[in-house]
C-alpha positions in Angstrom: 55.6 24.9 70.8 54.8 27.7 73.2 57.7 29.0 75.4 58.0 27.3 78.7 59.1 28.6 82.0 62.9 28.1 82.7 63.6 25.1 84.9 60.2 23.7 84.4 59.2 20.4 86.0 59.7 18.4 82.8 63.3 19.7 82.5 64.1 18.3 86.0 62.4 15.0 85.0 64.4 14.6 81.8 67.7 15.5 83.6 67.0 13.0 86.4 66.2 10.3 83.9 69.4 10.9 82.0 71.5 10.6 85.2 69.9 7.2 85.9 71.8 5.6 83.0 70.9 2.2 81.7 73.3 -0.7 81.8 74.3 0.0 78.2 75.3 3.4 79.2 77.3 2.3 82.2 80.2 4.6 81.4 78.0 7.6 82.1 76.9 6.1 85.4 80.4 5.4 86.4 81.6 8.9 85.6 78.6 10.3 87.6 79.6 8.2 90.6 83.2 9.2 90.3 82.3 12.9 90.2 79.9 12.6 93.1 82.4 10.7 95.3 85.2 13.1 94.4 83.2 16.2 95.2 82.0 14.6 98.5 85.5 13.8 99.6 86.8 17.2 98.6 84.1 19.0 100.5 84.6 16.6 103.5 88.4 17.4 103.5 87.8 21.1 103.2 85.2 21.3 106.0 87.3 19.0 108.4 90.5 20.9 107.7 88.9 24.3 108.3 87.2 23.0 111.5 90.5 21.6 112.8 92.4 24.8 111.9 89.7 26.9 113.6 89.8 24.7 116.7 93.6 24.7 116.9 93.6 28.5 116.8 90.8 28.8 119.3 92.5 26.4 121.7 95.9 28.1 121.3 94.4 31.5 122.0 92.4 30.2 124.9 95.5 28.8 126.5 97.2 32.2 126.1 94.3 34.2 127.5 93.5 31.7 130.2 97.0 31.6 131.7 98.5 34.9 130.7 97.7 38.6 131.0 95.9 40.2 128.0 98.5 43.0 128.2 101.2 44.0 130.7 102.5 47.4 131.8 106.1 47.8 132.8 108.6 50.5 133.2 111.3 51.2 130.6 114.9 50.0 131.4 117.1 52.5 133.1 120.8 53.5 132.8 122.8 53.2 136.0 126.4 54.5 136.5 128.7 52.7 138.8 130.1 55.3 141.2 133.5 53.6 141.5 134.2 52.6 137.9 132.0 55.0 136.0 130.7 52.1 134.0 127.2 52.5 132.6 124.9 49.5 132.5 121.2 48.9 131.9 118.9 47.6 134.7 115.3 46.5 134.2 112.6 49.0 135.2 110.8 48.4 138.5 107.5 49.7 139.7 107.6 51.1 143.2 104.0 52.5 143.4 102.6 49.3 141.9 99.4 49.4 144.1 98.6 52.9 143.0 99.4 52.2 139.3 97.3 49.0 139.4 94.4 51.1 140.7 94.8 53.7 138.0 95.0 51.0 135.3 91.9 49.2 136.7 90.0 52.5 136.4 90.5 52.6 132.6 87.1 51.8 130.9 87.1 48.2 129.6 89.7 46.9 132.0 88.3 44.1 134.1 91.1 43.6 136.6 94.8 44.2 137.2 97.5 42.3 139.1 101.0 43.2 140.3 103.6 40.5 139.3 107.2 39.6 140.1 109.0 37.6 137.5 112.3 35.7 137.8 114.3 32.8 136.5 115.3 29.9 138.7 116.7 26.4 138.7 114.2 23.9 140.2 115.8 20.8 141.7 114.4 17.7 143.3 115.0 13.9 143.3 118.4 14.3 141.5 116.7 16.1 138.6 116.6 19.8 137.7 114.8 22.0 135.3 114.8 25.7 134.4 111.7 27.5 135.5 110.1 30.9 135.3 108.6 32.1 138.6 105.6 34.4 138.8 105.1 36.1 142.1 101.3 36.8 142.4 98.7 37.2 145.0 96.3 34.3 145.8 93.3 36.4 144.6 94.9 37.1 141.3 95.8 33.4 140.9 92.2 32.3 141.6 91.1 34.5 138.7 93.2 32.6 136.1 90.8 30.1 134.7 93.2 27.8 133.0 95.5 27.6 136.0 92.8 26.8 138.7 90.6 24.7 136.5 89.1 22.1 138.9 89.3 19.4 136.3 93.1 19.6 136.2 94.2 21.3 139.4 95.6 19.1 142.2 96.1 20.4 145.7 94.4 22.9 148.0 94.2 26.4 146.6 93.6 27.8 150.1 97.2 26.8 151.0 98.8 28.8 148.2 100.4 31.2 150.7 102.2 28.3 152.4 104.1 27.1 149.4 104.2 27.3 145.6 102.2 26.1 142.6 104.1 24.3 139.8 103.2 23.1 136.3 102.4 19.5 135.6 105.3 19.3 133.2 107.8 20.3 135.9 106.2 18.0 138.4 106.5 15.1 136.0 110.1 15.8 135.1 111.2 16.3 138.8 109.0 13.5 140.1 107.0 15.8 142.4 103.5 15.7 143.8 101.4 17.7 146.2 103.2 17.8 149.6 106.7 17.3 148.2 109.4 19.9 148.5 111.5 21.4 145.7 114.6 23.6 145.8 114.6 26.8 143.9 118.0 28.3 143.0 118.2 32.0 141.9 121.5 33.4 140.6 120.8 36.8 142.0 120.2 36.0 145.7 121.5 37.1 149.0 123.7 40.2 149.2 126.8 39.8 151.4 129.9 41.7 152.0 131.6 39.6 149.4 128.9 40.3 146.8 125.7 38.6 145.7 125.5 34.8 146.1 122.9 32.4 144.6 119.9 32.0 146.8 118.6 28.5 147.5 115.2 28.0 149.2 113.1 24.9 149.6 109.3 25.2 149.1 106.4 22.8 149.6 104.4 22.0 146.5 100.8 22.9 147.4 99.4 23.0 143.9 100.0 21.2 140.6 98.3 22.8 137.7 97.9 22.1 133.9 97.2 25.2 131.7 96.8 23.1 128.6 100.0 24.4 127.0 103.1 22.3 127.0 105.5 25.2 127.3 103.7 26.7 130.3 103.3 23.5 132.2 106.9 22.6 131.7 108.4 25.9 132.8 106.1 27.9 135.1 105.9 28.2 138.9 103.6 30.5 140.9 104.8 31.9 144.2 103.0 34.2 146.7 103.8 37.9 145.9 105.3 38.8 149.2 107.6 35.7 149.1 108.6 36.4 145.6 109.5 40.0 146.5 111.8 38.7 149.3 113.3 35.9 147.2 114.2 38.1 144.2 115.2 41.1 146.3 112.2 43.2 145.1 111.0 44.4 148.5 108.4 47.1 147.9 108.6 46.6 144.1 106.9 44.9 141.2 108.2 44.0 137.8 105.0 44.6 135.9 101.3 45.1 136.1 99.1 42.5 134.4 96.0 43.9 132.8 92.9 42.0 131.7 90.4 43.6 129.3 86.8 42.9 128.4 87.6 42.1 124.7 91.0 40.4 124.3 90.7 40.3 120.5 90.7 44.1 120.5 93.4 44.5 123.0 95.3 47.1 120.9 92.5 49.6 121.5 93.7 49.8 125.1 97.3 50.6 124.4 97.2 54.4 124.6 94.7 54.6 127.5 96.9 52.3 129.5 100.0 54.3 128.7 98.3 57.5 129.8 97.1 56.0 133.0 100.5 54.4 133.8 102.4 57.6 133.4 105.8 58.6 132.0 108.3 55.8 131.3 105.7 53.1 131.0 105.6 50.5 128.2 102.9 48.1 127.1 103.3 44.6 125.8 100.1 42.7 124.9 99.4 39.1 124.0 99.3 39.9 120.3 102.8 41.3 120.5 104.0 38.1 122.0 102.1 35.7 119.8 101.1 37.8 116.8 103.6 36.3 114.4 102.5 32.8 115.2 98.8 33.7 114.8 99.6 35.5 111.5 101.3 32.3 110.3 98.2 30.3 111.3 96.0 32.7 109.3 98.2 32.5 106.3 98.3 28.7 106.6 94.5 28.7 106.7 94.3 30.6 103.4 96.9 28.4 101.8 95.1 25.2 102.9 91.8 26.6 101.6 93.3 27.3 98.2 95.0 23.8 98.0 91.8 22.0 99.0 89.8 24.2 96.6 92.0 22.9 93.8 91.1 19.3 94.9 87.4 20.2 94.7 87.9 21.7 91.3 89.6 18.5 90.0 86.7 16.5 91.3 84.3 18.9 89.7 86.1 18.5 86.3 84.9 14.9 86.3 81.4 16.3 85.9 82.5 17.8 82.6 83.8 14.4 81.4 80.6 12.7 82.4 78.4 15.3 80.7 80.4 15.1 77.5 79.9 11.4 77.4 76.2 11.9 78.3 75.7 14.4 75.4 77.4 12.0 73.0 75.2 9.1 74.1 72.0 11.2 74.1 72.6 12.8 70.6 69.5 11.0 69.1 67.3 12.0 72.1 68.5 15.6 71.7 67.6 15.5 68.0 64.1 14.1 68.8 63.5 16.7 71.6 64.5 19.5 69.3 62.2 18.4 66.5 59.4 18.2 69.0 59.9 21.9 69.7 62.3 21.9 72.7 64.3 25.1 72.6 68.1 25.4 72.8 67.6 27.0 76.2 65.6 24.0 77.5 68.3 21.6 76.3 71.0 23.7 77.9 69.1 23.7 81.2 68.4 19.9 81.1 72.1 19.1 80.8 73.0 21.9 83.3 70.7 20.2 85.8 72.4 16.9 85.1 75.7 18.4 86.3 74.0 20.4 89.1 72.4 17.3 90.5 75.8 15.6 90.8 77.3 18.7 92.4 74.5 19.2 94.9 74.3 15.6 96.0 78.1 15.3 96.3 78.3 18.6 98.2 75.5 17.5 100.6 77.2 14.2 101.2 80.6 16.0 101.7 79.0 18.3 104.3 77.6 15.4 106.3 80.9 13.5 106.2 82.9 16.6 107.0 80.8 17.5 110.0 81.0 13.9 111.3 84.7 13.8 110.8 85.2 17.2 112.6 83.0 16.1 115.5 85.0 12.9 116.0 88.5 14.2 115.3 89.6 13.8 118.9 88.5 10.2 119.0 90.3 9.6 115.7 93.5 11.2 117.0 93.3 9.1 120.2 93.0 6.0 118.0 96.0 7.1 115.9 98.0 7.8 119.1 97.2 4.4 120.4 98.3 2.8 117.1 101.5 4.8 116.8 102.4 4.7 120.5 101.7 8.4 121.1 103.6 9.8 118.1 100.6 11.1 116.1 100.3 14.2 118.2 103.3 15.6 120.0 102.5 18.4 122.6 106.1 19.5 122.7 105.9 20.4 119.0 102.4 21.7 118.7 102.2 23.4 122.1 98.8 22.1 123.1 97.8 18.6 124.3 94.9 17.9 122.0 93.7 18.5 118.5 90.3 20.2 118.8 87.9 21.1 116.0 85.5 24.0 115.9 82.7 23.9 113.3 81.8 27.4 112.1 78.9 28.2 109.8 81.1 30.6 107.9 83.6 27.8 107.1 80.8 25.4 106.1 79.2 28.0 104.0 82.5 28.7 102.2 83.0 25.1 101.4 79.5 24.6 100.2 79.5 27.8 98.1 82.8 26.9 96.5 81.7 23.3 95.7 78.4 24.4 94.2 79.9 27.3 92.2 82.6 25.0 90.7 80.0 22.3 89.9 77.7 24.8 88.2 80.5 26.5 86.2 82.0 23.3 84.8 78.6 22.1 83.5 78.1 25.2 81.3 80.4 24.2 78.4 79.0 20.6 77.8 75.5 21.9 78.3 76.0 24.6 75.7 77.4 22.0 73.3 74.3 19.9 73.7 72.1 22.9 73.2 73.9 23.9 69.9 73.6 20.4 68.5 71.9 20.4 65.1 68.9 18.0 65.3 69.2 17.1 61.6 72.8 16.0 62.1 71.9 14.2 65.3 69.2 12.1 63.5 70.9 11.7 60.1 72.3 8.2 60.8 69.5 7.0 63.1 
């Protein structure tokens, strides 16, 4: 028999006929279905998990970058000596020429904008309830540039009235029972200076804005106050605590560290969003790798069923193999026939898994909403996860990884039983027929 081209049409035809087992060979058919379903479920789980992990990271980073500076510039703490007691203590660094420094930082290539900020801790009190809050003194123009804070879909109140009061997070508003137009008392431990020392400062402000940044910890602790009012309230007249800097590519924020330090001058320090959240993001990346490995093992286990099914198929088709070999079919052709039997199962199972995984990822929020309804809101806890929803982000790279892994494992596990079929002696196969 003349040599045939590898993976000829007749090899595909024989492999496809073998997969469509007759009722008498039901065991082979059952094993094929088990393999196919197992691979499909494994690929589905892998794609859905990778999509959820990517969506979680994207949402987490988006809430960081949408409600916080990409990097901040502040002055190093200073040592101060008490003239009467000679005691030495450390005081936070302040920026006196904050307007000039902000202009120098804004001139750095790649910096999109800068903002002078006052920061302080207060106790917020209203309606016989209280909560610790972090106050950010900021100008109205800089507040308007913060996308997550002034999102029209979640913002309540009139942004034009920001200079007349304060903006509070939805979590504080909920815990204190506040709404737009209500008044809240802010108590700062370092307040008015008197002849008898510094006394706590208590001021009442109207709530003109209630925002939701999409992060539980931000909404529950953050208050925005006009810059001039914050300077007066925290005894920072003519000073700023830090300069917030926003860059064109937040993912490469480390590239701006040295240029910003040079522009800020001596004594300046830089703290970017990766410094603040880098350990958490690193943990997410490591968890992604671990989850990929674990789910890859599940796909491998499902693929191993292909080996079992092919071994049973080779045993049932021993007579057919003997006849085909006596007719002139080469060992290579027999090997390719049974390789195709396993490959068909892997390809079909992988394709089904991709479809199911994509559908699951696209509807994960609806599924979580249903679970929350069934569990009374316990399926997703914002105070634990930090964000309010479980998003999913399908990426071609993740789908490609899942497909490549599944196909590679499916093809590899078919080699051993396919070689066993190819090496079968046709005389032995037909001896007892």
